N, CA, C and O atoms as a CHARMM CRD file, in Angstrom:
* protein
*
  208
    1    1 MET  N      4.91000-120.84100   6.78800 PROA 1      0.00000
    2    1 MET  CA     5.45300-120.97700   8.34800 PROA 1      0.00000
    3    1 MET  C      6.27100-119.67400   8.68900 PROA 1      0.00000
    4    1 MET  O      6.31500-119.40400   9.88900 PROA 1      0.00000
    5    2 LYS  N      6.87400-118.89000   7.89300 PROA 2      0.00000
    6    2 LYS  CA     7.70700-117.91200   8.24800 PROA 2      0.00000
    7    2 LYS  C      6.57000-116.69700   8.83000 PROA 2      0.00000
    8    2 LYS  O      6.83400-115.94800   9.77000 PROA 2      0.00000
    9    3 ARG  N      5.53500-116.68400   8.22000 PROA 3      0.00000
   10    3 ARG  CA     4.50900-115.62900   8.51200 PROA 3      0.00000
   11    3 ARG  C      4.06200-116.01200   9.75200 PROA 3      0.00000
   12    3 ARG  O      4.10300-115.13000  10.60900 PROA 3      0.00000
   13    4 PHE  N      3.58200-117.25700  10.12900 PROA 4      0.00000
   14    4 PHE  CA     3.01800-117.79100  11.23000 PROA 4      0.00000
   15    4 PHE  C      3.89800-117.37700  12.38100 PROA 4      0.00000
   16    4 PHE  O      3.52600-116.71500  13.34900 PROA 4      0.00000
   17    5 ALA  N      5.23400-117.89300  12.13900 PROA 5      0.00000
   18    5 ALA  CA     6.16900-117.43700  13.24700 PROA 5      0.00000
   19    5 ALA  C      6.31600-115.98600  13.71900 PROA 5      0.00000
   20    5 ALA  O      6.38500-115.58100  14.87900 PROA 5      0.00000
   21    6 ALA  N      6.34600-115.36200  12.69300 PROA 6      0.00000
   22    6 ALA  CA     6.49200-113.89300  12.74100 PROA 6      0.00000
   23    6 ALA  C      5.26000-113.40500  13.84000 PROA 6      0.00000
   24    6 ALA  O      5.39600-112.81000  14.91000 PROA 6      0.00000
   25    7 MET  N      3.92800-113.91700  13.12200 PROA 7      0.00000
   26    7 MET  CA     2.89700-113.53200  14.07500 PROA 7      0.00000
   27    7 MET  C      2.68800-113.84000  15.32700 PROA 7      0.00000
   28    7 MET  O      1.99100-113.20500  16.11900 PROA 7      0.00000
   29    8 MET  N      3.44800-115.08400  15.58400 PROA 8      0.00000
   30    8 MET  CA     3.42000-115.57300  16.93100 PROA 8      0.00000
   31    8 MET  C      4.22500-114.86700  17.88600 PROA 8      0.00000
   32    8 MET  O      3.88400-114.63000  19.04500 PROA 8      0.00000
   33    9 THR  N      5.34100-114.53300  17.32900 PROA 9      0.00000
   34    9 THR  CA     6.46400-113.70000  17.91300 PROA 9      0.00000
   35    9 THR  C      5.88500-112.37100  18.51900 PROA 9      0.00000
   36    9 THR  O      6.17800-111.99500  19.65400 PROA 9      0.00000
   37   10 VAL  N      5.05200-111.69500  17.69000 PROA 10     0.00000
   38   10 VAL  CA     4.31400-110.60300  17.97700 PROA 10     0.00000
   39   10 VAL  C      3.12700-110.50200  18.73700 PROA 10     0.00000
   40   10 VAL  O      2.84000-109.52000  19.42200 PROA 10     0.00000
   41   11 LEU  N      2.27300-111.76100  18.58400 PROA 11     0.00000
   42   11 LEU  CA     1.21800-111.87700  19.26400 PROA 11     0.00000
   43   11 LEU  C      1.21900-112.64800  20.62900 PROA 11     0.00000
   44   11 LEU  O      0.35500-112.32200  21.44400 PROA 11     0.00000
   45   12 ALA  N      1.97400-113.49300  20.90900 PROA 12     0.00000
   46   12 ALA  CA     1.93400-114.33500  21.75700 PROA 12     0.00000
   47   12 ALA  C      3.07100-113.95300  23.01100 PROA 12     0.00000
   48   12 ALA  O      3.71300-114.78000  23.66000 PROA 12     0.00000
   49   13 THR  N      3.11900-112.48500  23.14600 PROA 13     0.00000
   50   13 THR  CA     3.96400-112.20900  24.22100 PROA 13     0.00000
   51   13 THR  C      3.35200-112.48000  25.61800 PROA 13     0.00000
   52   13 THR  O      2.16700-112.67200  25.89300 PROA 13     0.00000
   53   14 PRO  N      4.41100-112.45200  26.42400 PROA 14     0.00000
   54   14 PRO  CA     3.82500-112.43500  27.89100 PROA 14     0.00000
   55   14 PRO  C      3.22300-110.97900  28.36700 PROA 14     0.00000
   56   14 PRO  O      2.51700-110.94600  29.37500 PROA 14     0.00000
   57   15 ALA  N      3.45100-110.02000  27.78100 PROA 15     0.00000
   58   15 ALA  CA     3.07400-108.58700  27.97900 PROA 15     0.00000
   59   15 ALA  C      1.79800-108.65300  27.89000 PROA 15     0.00000
   60   15 ALA  O      1.18700-107.92900  28.67700 PROA 15     0.00000
   61   16 LEU  N      1.04000-109.44900  27.00800 PROA 16     0.00000
   62   16 LEU  CA    -0.36500-109.35800  26.56200 PROA 16     0.00000
   63   16 LEU  C     -1.00700-110.07100  27.77100 PROA 16     0.00000
   64   16 LEU  O     -2.09800-109.70900  28.21200 PROA 16     0.00000
   65   17 ALA  N     -0.35500-111.01700  28.25700 PROA 17     0.00000
   66   17 ALA  CA    -1.20000-112.01800  29.24300 PROA 17     0.00000
   67   17 ALA  C     -0.94000-111.49600  30.59400 PROA 17     0.00000
   68   17 ALA  O     -1.36000-112.13700  31.55700 PROA 17     0.00000
   69   18 HSD  N     -0.26800-110.36100  30.77300 PROA 18     0.00000
   70   18 HSD  CA     0.09900-109.79400  31.97700 PROA 18     0.00000
   71   18 HSD  C     -0.78600-108.48400  32.39000 PROA 18     0.00000
   72   18 HSD  O     -0.96800-107.56000  31.59800 PROA 18     0.00000
   73   19 ASP  N     -1.34200-108.50500  33.77600 PROA 19     0.00000
   74   19 ASP  CA    -2.03500-107.42700  34.06100 PROA 19     0.00000
   75   19 ASP  C     -1.28500-106.21600  34.40700 PROA 19     0.00000
   76   19 ASP  O     -1.84600-105.12200  34.46700 PROA 19     0.00000
   77   20 GLY  N      0.10100-106.39300  34.66200 PROA 20     0.00000
   78   20 GLY  CA     0.77600-105.21700  35.04300 PROA 20     0.00000
   79   20 GLY  C      1.63600-105.66700  36.32800 PROA 20     0.00000
   80   20 GLY  O      1.69200-106.84100  36.69400 PROA 20     0.00000
   81   21 VAL  N      2.35000-104.52600  37.02100 PROA 21     0.00000
   82   21 VAL  CA     2.96000-104.61800  37.95900 PROA 21     0.00000
   83   21 VAL  C      2.06500-105.15100  39.33900 PROA 21     0.00000
   84   21 VAL  O      0.99700-104.62500  39.65200 PROA 21     0.00000
   85   22 HSD  N      2.57600-106.07900  39.96500 PROA 22     0.00000
   86   22 HSD  CA     1.65100-106.68200  41.36400 PROA 22     0.00000
   87   22 HSD  C      2.58400-106.36100  42.46300 PROA 22     0.00000
   88   22 HSD  O      3.54900-107.10700  42.62800 PROA 22     0.00000
   89   23 LEU  N      2.39900-105.26400  43.29100 PROA 23     0.00000
   90   23 LEU  CA     3.24900-105.05600  44.40900 PROA 23     0.00000
   91   23 LEU  C      2.65600-105.96900  45.41300 PROA 23     0.00000
   92   23 LEU  O      1.44900-106.21300  45.40600 PROA 23     0.00000
   93   24 HSD  N      3.57400-106.54100  46.38000 PROA 24     0.00000
   94   24 HSD  CA     3.47100-107.06500  47.28500 PROA 24     0.00000
   95   24 HSD  C      2.54000-106.34700  48.46300 PROA 24     0.00000
   96   24 HSD  O      2.90100-105.26500  48.92900 PROA 24     0.00000
   97   25 PRO  N      1.35800-106.98400  48.91000 PROA 25     0.00000
   98   25 PRO  CA     0.40500-106.37400  49.66300 PROA 25     0.00000
   99   25 PRO  C      0.93800-105.90500  50.98800 PROA 25     0.00000
  100   25 PRO  O      0.12400-105.28800  51.67400 PROA 25     0.00000
  101   26 HSD  N      1.94200-106.04700  51.40100 PROA 26     0.00000
  102   26 HSD  CA     2.46000-105.65700  52.73800 PROA 26     0.00000
  103   26 HSD  C      3.48600-104.50900  52.59800 PROA 26     0.00000
  104   26 HSD  O      4.04500-103.97400  53.55500 PROA 26     0.00000
  105   27 GLY  N      3.67100-104.18900  51.29300 PROA 27     0.00000
  106   27 GLY  CA     4.67200-103.09400  51.15400 PROA 27     0.00000
  107   27 GLY  C      6.13700-103.16000  50.77200 PROA 27     0.00000
  108   27 GLY  O      6.75500-102.17300  50.37400 PROA 27     0.00000
  109   28 ILE  N      6.68100-104.40300  50.91500 PROA 28     0.00000
  110   28 ILE  CA     8.02300-104.50800  50.98100 PROA 28     0.00000
  111   28 ILE  C      8.53700-104.05600  49.16400 PROA 28     0.00000
  112   28 ILE  O      9.46200-103.29700  48.87400 PROA 28     0.00000
  113   29 ASP  N      7.77900-104.65800  48.34900 PROA 29     0.00000
  114   29 ASP  CA     8.09900-104.29300  46.96400 PROA 29     0.00000
  115   29 ASP  C      7.97600-102.77600  46.69000 PROA 29     0.00000
  116   29 ASP  O      8.74700-102.19500  45.92600 PROA 29     0.00000
  117   30 ALA  N      7.12100-102.25700  47.24900 PROA 30     0.00000
  118   30 ALA  CA     7.23300-100.70900  47.23700 PROA 30     0.00000
  119   30 ALA  C      8.20400-100.11500  47.86100 PROA 30     0.00000
  120   30 ALA  O      8.57500 -99.01400  47.45600 PROA 30     0.00000
  121   31 VAL  N      8.74700-100.65600  48.85500 PROA 31     0.00000
  122   31 VAL  CA     9.96300-100.02100  49.46900 PROA 31     0.00000
  123   31 VAL  C     11.24300-100.15700  48.50200 PROA 31     0.00000
  124   31 VAL  O     12.01500 -99.22000  48.29900 PROA 31     0.00000
  125   32 TRP  N     11.38800-101.55400  47.87800 PROA 32     0.00000
  126   32 TRP  CA    12.55100-101.74200  47.24100 PROA 32     0.00000
  127   32 TRP  C     12.37600-100.82600  45.89400 PROA 32     0.00000
  128   32 TRP  O     13.39200-100.40600  45.34200 PROA 32     0.00000
  129   33 LEU  N     11.22600-100.55500  45.42800 PROA 33     0.00000
  130   33 LEU  CA    11.07300 -99.79300  44.29900 PROA 33     0.00000
  131   33 LEU  C     11.27400 -98.24500  44.41300 PROA 33     0.00000
  132   33 LEU  O     11.53300 -97.53900  43.43900 PROA 33     0.00000
  133   34 VAL  N     11.12800 -97.77400  45.71900 PROA 34     0.00000
  134   34 VAL  CA    11.52100 -96.45100  46.14200 PROA 34     0.00000
  135   34 VAL  C     12.85800 -96.36400  46.27500 PROA 34     0.00000
  136   34 VAL  O     13.41900 -95.36300  45.82900 PROA 34     0.00000
  137   35 LEU  N     13.70200 -97.52100  46.99100 PROA 35     0.00000
  138   35 LEU  CA    15.06100 -97.29700  47.10300 PROA 35     0.00000
  139   35 LEU  C     15.79300 -97.55900  45.89500 PROA 35     0.00000
  140   35 LEU  O     16.98300 -97.24500  45.91900 PROA 35     0.00000
  141   36 ALA  N     15.35400 -98.04600  44.89500 PROA 36     0.00000
  142   36 ALA  CA    15.91900 -98.17100  43.50200 PROA 36     0.00000
  143   36 ALA  C     15.81900 -96.95000  42.85400 PROA 36     0.00000
  144   36 ALA  O     16.71000 -96.55400  42.10200 PROA 36     0.00000
  145   37 ALA  N     14.71200 -96.25800  43.10300 PROA 37     0.00000
  146   37 ALA  CA    14.64800 -94.84800  42.31000 PROA 37     0.00000
  147   37 ALA  C     15.34300 -93.98600  43.02300 PROA 37     0.00000
  148   37 ALA  O     16.07000 -93.30800  42.29600 PROA 37     0.00000
  149   38 LEU  N     15.44400 -93.66900  44.40000 PROA 38     0.00000
  150   38 LEU  CA    16.41300 -93.10600  44.91400 PROA 38     0.00000
  151   38 LEU  C     17.83100 -93.24400  44.67600 PROA 38     0.00000
  152   38 LEU  O     18.51300 -92.22000  44.61600 PROA 38     0.00000
  153   39 ALA  N     18.34300 -94.34200  44.53800 PROA 39     0.00000
  154   39 ALA  CA    19.67100 -94.78300  44.01200 PROA 39     0.00000
  155   39 ALA  C     19.84600 -94.15900  42.77600 PROA 39     0.00000
  156   39 ALA  O     20.70000 -93.28200  42.64400 PROA 39     0.00000
  157   40 LEU  N     19.03800 -94.56300  41.74000 PROA 40     0.00000
  158   40 LEU  CA    19.12600 -94.06200  40.32000 PROA 40     0.00000
  159   40 LEU  C     19.22000 -92.67500  40.32200 PROA 40     0.00000
  160   40 LEU  O     20.14700 -92.14400  39.71000 PROA 40     0.00000
  161   41 GLY  N     18.27600 -91.91400  41.00700 PROA 41     0.00000
  162   41 GLY  CA    18.48900 -90.33400  41.07000 PROA 41     0.00000
  163   41 GLY  C     19.48100 -89.91600  41.69700 PROA 41     0.00000
  164   41 GLY  O     20.02900 -88.91700  41.23100 PROA 41     0.00000
  165   42 GLY  N     19.95900 -90.43700  42.76100 PROA 42     0.00000
  166   42 GLY  CA    21.35000 -90.19700  43.35400 PROA 42     0.00000
  167   42 GLY  C     22.63600 -90.32200  42.59800 PROA 42     0.00000
  168   42 GLY  O     23.62700 -89.60300  42.72000 PROA 42     0.00000
  169   43 GLY  N     22.46500 -91.38700  41.76400 PROA 43     0.00000
  170   43 GLY  CA    23.69400 -91.71800  40.87600 PROA 43     0.00000
  171   43 GLY  C     23.59700 -90.87500  39.76100 PROA 43     0.00000
  172   43 GLY  O     24.67700 -90.53700  39.27600 PROA 43     0.00000
  173   44 ALA  N     22.46500 -90.40400  39.17200 PROA 44     0.00000
  174   44 ALA  CA    22.41800 -89.52300  38.07500 PROA 44     0.00000
  175   44 ALA  C     22.93800 -88.06300  38.44900 PROA 44     0.00000
  176   44 ALA  O     23.54000 -87.30000  37.69200 PROA 44     0.00000
  177   45 ALA  N     22.55300 -87.81900  39.87600 PROA 45     0.00000
  178   45 ALA  CA    23.03800 -86.52500  40.27700 PROA 45     0.00000
  179   45 ALA  C     24.55600 -86.22600  40.32500 PROA 45     0.00000
  180   45 ALA  O     25.23900 -85.30800  39.87300 PROA 45     0.00000
  181   46 ALA  N     24.87100 -87.49700  41.14100 PROA 46     0.00000
  182   46 ALA  CA    26.48200 -87.60600  41.09300 PROA 46     0.00000
  183   46 ALA  C     27.33500 -87.48300  40.01000 PROA 46     0.00000
  184   46 ALA  O     28.41400 -86.89100  40.00500 PROA 46     0.00000
  185   47 LEU  N     26.67900 -88.20600  38.87400 PROA 47     0.00000
  186   47 LEU  CA    27.23200 -88.06300  37.71500 PROA 47     0.00000
  187   47 LEU  C     27.16300 -86.75000  36.92200 PROA 47     0.00000
  188   47 LEU  O     28.11200 -86.34000  36.25400 PROA 47     0.00000
  189   48 LEU  N     25.88300 -86.05800  37.04500 PROA 48     0.00000
  190   48 LEU  CA    25.96400 -84.67300  36.69300 PROA 48     0.00000
  191   48 LEU  C     26.74500 -83.68800  37.36100 PROA 48     0.00000
  192   48 LEU  O     27.12600 -82.68100  36.76400 PROA 48     0.00000
  193   49 ARG  N     27.03600 -83.92700  38.67700 PROA 49     0.00000
  194   49 ARG  CA    27.95000 -83.02000  39.35100 PROA 49     0.00000
  195   49 ARG  C     29.25600 -83.21800  39.04900 PROA 49     0.00000
  196   49 ARG  O     29.95900 -82.20800  39.06700 PROA 49     0.00000
  197   50 SER  N     29.78100 -84.27500  38.76900 PROA 50     0.00000
  198   50 SER  CA    31.19300 -84.73200  38.45100 PROA 50     0.00000
  199   50 SER  C     31.64100 -84.44300  37.02600 PROA 50     0.00000
  200   50 SER  O     32.80900 -84.66900  36.70900 PROA 50     0.00000
  201   51 ARG  N     30.81400 -83.98000  36.19900 PROA 51     0.00000
  202   51 ARG  CA    30.76000 -83.64300  34.76600 PROA 51     0.00000
  203   51 ARG  C     31.25100 -82.32000  34.82000 PROA 51     0.00000
  204   51 ARG  O     31.86100 -82.01200  33.79600 PROA 51     0.00000
  205   52 LYS  N     31.18000 -81.36600  35.75200 PROA 52     0.00000
  206   52 LYS  CA    31.29600 -79.93800  35.43000 PROA 52     0.00000
  207   52 LYS  C     32.57100 -79.69200  35.24300 PROA 52     0.00000
  208   52 LYS  O     32.94500 -78.55500  34.95700 PROA 52     0.00000
């Protein structure tokens, strides 16, 4: 039973059943993705500048 449970936790993951990221066809998901990337990049740049 332990081997079966361990095997199922590895094999029966949602990642194996998922095709990947599906962005909204009208582009709003892409906009949020770009905004999040810009915010993350800006935060990293501000952090690096303040550490000098």
